[in-house]
C-alpha positions in Angstrom: 12.7 -204.0 104.0 15.0 -206.9 104.9 14.5 -210.2 103.2 13.0 -212.8 105.5 15.2 -215.8 106.2 14.1 -217.3 109.5 11.1 -219.5 110.2 9.9 -220.6 113.7 7.9 -223.8 114.1 6.3 -224.4 117.5 6.4 -228.1 118.2 6.1 -228.5 122.0 2.5 -229.7 122.2 1.6 -233.0 123.8 -0.6 -234.3 121.0 -3.2 -235.5 123.4 -5.9 -235.9 120.7 -3.8 -238.6 119.2 -3.1 -240.7 122.3 -2.0 -243.4 122.7 0.0 -243.0 119.4 1.7 -239.9 120.8 2.6 -241.4 124.2 6.2 -241.9 123.1 6.1 -240.5 119.5 5.9 -236.7 118.9 2.6 -235.7 117.2 4.7 -233.9 114.6 6.3 -237.2 113.6 3.1 -239.0 112.7 3.3 -240.0 109.1 1.2 -238.3 106.4 1.5 -241.0 103.7 5.3 -241.7 103.9 6.7 -238.5 105.4 6.2 -237.1 109.0 3.9 -234.1 109.1 6.7 -231.8 110.3 8.7 -232.5 107.1 6.0 -231.0 104.9 6.2 -227.8 107.0 10.0 -227.5 106.8 9.7 -228.2 103.0 7.2 -225.3 102.8 9.6 -222.9 104.6 12.5 -223.9 102.4 10.5 -223.5 99.2 9.7 -219.9 100.3 13.4 -219.2 100.7 13.6 -219.5 104.5 16.9 -221.3 105.1 17.0 -221.0 108.9 14.5 -222.9 110.9 14.0 -222.8 114.6 11.8 -225.5 116.2 10.3 -224.8 119.6 10.3 -228.2 121.3 9.6 -229.8 124.7 10.2 -233.1 126.4 10.2 -236.3 124.4 10.8 -234.5 121.1 14.3 -235.9 120.4 12.8 -237.8 117.3 12.5 -234.4 115.6 16.2 -233.7 115.9 17.1 -237.2 114.8 14.8 -236.9 111.7 16.5 -233.7 110.4 20.0 -235.0 111.2 22.1 -237.3 109.1 21.8 -241.0 109.7 25.1 -242.3 108.4 24.5 -246.0 109.4 21.3 -246.1 107.4 22.7 -244.1 104.5 25.7 -246.6 104.4 23.4 -249.6 104.4 21.3 -248.1 101.5 24.5 -247.3 99.6 25.8 -250.9 99.9 22.4 -252.2 98.6 22.5 -249.8 95.7 19.1 -248.4 96.8 19.7 -244.9 95.5 16.1 -243.9 95.4 15.6 -244.4 99.1 19.0 -243.0 99.9 18.0 -239.7 98.3 14.7 -239.6 100.2 16.5 -240.3 103.5 18.9 -237.5 102.9 16.3 -234.9 101.8 15.2 -234.0 105.3 18.7 -233.2 106.5 19.4 -231.0 103.5 16.3 -228.8 103.5 17.5 -226.1 105.9 19.7 -225.3 108.8 17.5 -226.4 111.7 17.9 -225.2 115.3 16.1 -226.2 118.5 15.1 -224.6 121.7 12.9 -226.0 124.5 9.8 -224.1 125.6 10.0 -225.5 129.1 6.8 -224.4 130.6 4.1 -224.6 127.8 2.1 -221.4 128.2 0.5 -221.1 124.8 1.5 -220.2 121.2 2.4 -216.6 122.2 4.9 -217.9 124.8 6.3 -220.4 122.2 6.9 -217.5 119.8 8.5 -215.4 122.6 11.0 -218.3 123.1 12.3 -217.6 119.6 13.4 -214.0 120.4 17.1 -214.7 121.2 17.4 -216.6 117.9 15.4 -214.3 115.7 16.6 -210.9 117.1 15.3 -207.8 115.4 14.5 -209.4 112.0 11.0 -210.1 110.6 10.3 -213.9 110.7 7.7 -216.5 109.8 5.8 -218.8 112.1 4.4 -222.0 110.7 2.1 -224.3 112.7 2.4 -228.0 112.0 -1.4 -228.8 112.1 -1.9 -226.9 108.8 -0.3 -228.4 105.8 -0.4 -226.1 102.7 -0.2 -227.7 99.3 3.1 -226.8 97.6 1.1 -225.9 94.4 -0.4 -223.0 96.4 2.6 -221.0 97.6 0.9 -219.1 100.5 4.0 -218.4 102.5 5.9 -216.9 99.6 3.0 -214.6 99.0 3.0 -213.6 102.7 6.7 -212.8 102.8 6.5 -210.8 99.6 3.7 -208.7 101.1 5.6 -208.2 104.4 8.8 -207.2 102.6 6.8 -204.6 100.6 4.4 -203.2 103.2 6.3 -203.9 106.5 4.5 -204.8 109.7 3.0 -208.3 110.1 1.0 -210.6 107.9 -1.5 -213.3 108.9 -3.0 -216.1 106.7 -6.8 -216.0 106.6 -9.3 -218.5 105.2 -13.1 -218.3 104.8 -14.8 -220.8 107.1 -18.5 -221.7 107.8 -20.1 -219.5 110.5 -20.6 -222.5 112.7 -16.9 -223.2 112.7 -15.5 -219.8 113.3 -15.5 -220.3 117.1 -12.7 -222.8 116.6 -10.3 -220.2 115.3 -8.9 -216.7 115.8 -11.1 -214.4 113.7 -10.2 -211.2 111.9 -12.0 -207.9 111.5 -10.8 -206.6 108.1 -10.9 -203.8 105.6 -10.6 -204.3 101.8 -7.5 -203.2 99.9 -6.9 -202.8 96.2 -5.6 -206.4 96.0 -8.3 -209.1 95.9 -6.4 -211.5 98.2 -5.1 -208.9 100.6 -7.0 -207.2 103.5 -6.0 -204.8 106.3 -6.6 -206.4 109.7 -8.2 -203.9 112.1 -8.8 -206.4 115.0 -8.5 -210.0 116.0 -10.6 -212.1 118.4 -9.5 -215.5 119.7 -12.2 -218.2 119.3 -15.2 -215.8 119.4 -18.5 -216.9 120.9 -21.2 -217.9 118.3 -22.8 -214.8 116.9 -19.9 -212.5 118.0 -17.4 -213.1 115.3 -16.5 -209.9 113.3 -16.2 -211.9 110.1 -16.0 -215.4 108.7 -12.2 -215.1 108.1 -10.3 -217.5 110.3 -6.6 -217.2 111.1 -4.8 -220.3 109.9 -1.4 -221.4 111.0 0.9 -219.2 109.0 2.2 -215.8 110.2 4.9 -213.4 109.1 5.7 -211.2 112.0 7.5 -207.9 112.7 10.0 -208.3 115.6 8.0 -205.7 117.6 5.7 -208.6 118.5 8.3 -209.8 121.0 7.9 -206.7 123.1 4.1 -207.0 123.0 4.2 -210.7 123.9 6.4 -210.0 126.9 3.7 -207.8 128.3 0.7 -209.8 127.2 -1.2 -211.4 130.1 -2.6 -214.9 129.8 -5.9 -214.9 127.9 -8.3 -217.6 126.8 -7.4 -221.0 128.3 -4.9 -219.4 130.7 -2.3 -219.1 127.9 -0.4 -216.3 126.3 -2.2 -215.9 123.0 -0.4 -214.7 119.9 -3.8 -213.4 118.7 -3.9 -211.0 121.6 -0.5 -209.6 120.7 -1.5 -209.2 117.0 -4.6 -207.4 118.1 -2.5 -204.7 119.8 -0.3 -204.4 116.7 -3.4 -204.1 114.5 -5.0 -201.3 116.6 -1.7 -199.3 117.1 0.5 -199.3 114.0 3.1 -197.2 115.8 4.2 -200.3 117.6 5.2 -202.4 114.7 3.5 -201.3 111.5 0.3 -202.5 110.0 -1.2 -206.0 110.1 -2.3 -207.4 106.8 -4.0 -210.6 105.9 -3.6 -212.8 102.9 -6.9 -214.5 102.1 -6.0 -218.1 101.1 -8.2 -219.9 98.7 -5.9 -222.8 98.0 -5.5 -226.4 99.3 -5.0 -226.8 103.0 -4.8 -230.1 104.8 -5.8 -230.0 108.5 -4.0 -232.6 110.6 -5.2 -231.2 113.9 -7.7 -234.0 114.7 -8.0 -237.6 113.9 -10.7 -237.3 111.3 -9.1 -234.5 109.4 -5.7 -236.2 109.7 -7.1 -239.3 107.9 -8.8 -237.2 105.3 -5.5 -235.4 104.6 -3.7 -238.7 104.1 -6.3 -239.9 101.6 -6.3 -236.7 99.7 -2.5 -236.5 99.4 -2.2 -240.2 98.6 -4.8 -239.8 95.8 -2.8 -237.0 94.2 0.6 -238.9 94.3 1.7 -240.1 90.8 3.3 -243.2 92.3 0.4 -244.1 94.6 -2.6 -242.4 93.2 -3.8 -244.6 90.4 -3.9 -247.8 92.4 -5.1 -246.2 95.5 -7.9 -244.3 93.8 -9.0 -247.6 92.1 -9.1 -249.4 95.4 -10.8 -246.5 97.1 -13.6 -246.4 94.5 -14.3 -250.1 95.0 -14.2 -249.8 98.8 -16.6 -246.9 98.9 -19.0 -248.6 96.5 -19.0 -251.7 98.6 -19.6 -249.8 101.8 -22.5 -247.8 100.3 
């Protein structure tokens, strides 16, 4: 199997849940502590050995390109001040990977966003990372997924156990056990099942490693739930007919995941990450304990 080198990051959403903050600022550029959310995602791809990143963008997303580009004026100012620490942090984002951009144009769902990557990806397996899910770098989920795909072929999805009352918010997988504790074979997928109709409590979270056969399936996939082309529908076809693009496996993730998809979870992610930072954590945890005690 060929080694996976390319990652696709869909970033064309309007971020309506964060209005008015996202009226002029891309949702992906909202800070999580002191880095924009999108940088954590690119760092994860780079740590897994994916050196070629394609972002699927839309209107008003120029800030993404600027962030991963060099800023010579700022770098020069920091150099003159002798501020080497901040200079290194500014340069980090432009040195993580080779980043490319393509516009989605008509936003017709995640499946359509992935289909927009076909000219860049070609006939290679590739990873898809959604920006709403931040995976702690101490729990290398993506590296585990690429290793599994390179060994078994086909496609791999990330799965996580969720409470039954929450499964309707996710794509849900029907699975069969394998000899590996954290690996299952996916036999079917349902996008946001109705309560009581979910085939399991395993939810699909925002990491995928896909066989390029998915492009052919997506090109023939009719709009599904919400009038959008669903990636889940295409993966369902791959799961039930392995002749198309090999099997679909799932990696059951039991590590640390930070959900930035809504305002409450976004704030909780910031608090959790700030508490764990060596430079911020001690003072912040002390303040937080006092604040919580006073509020209670």
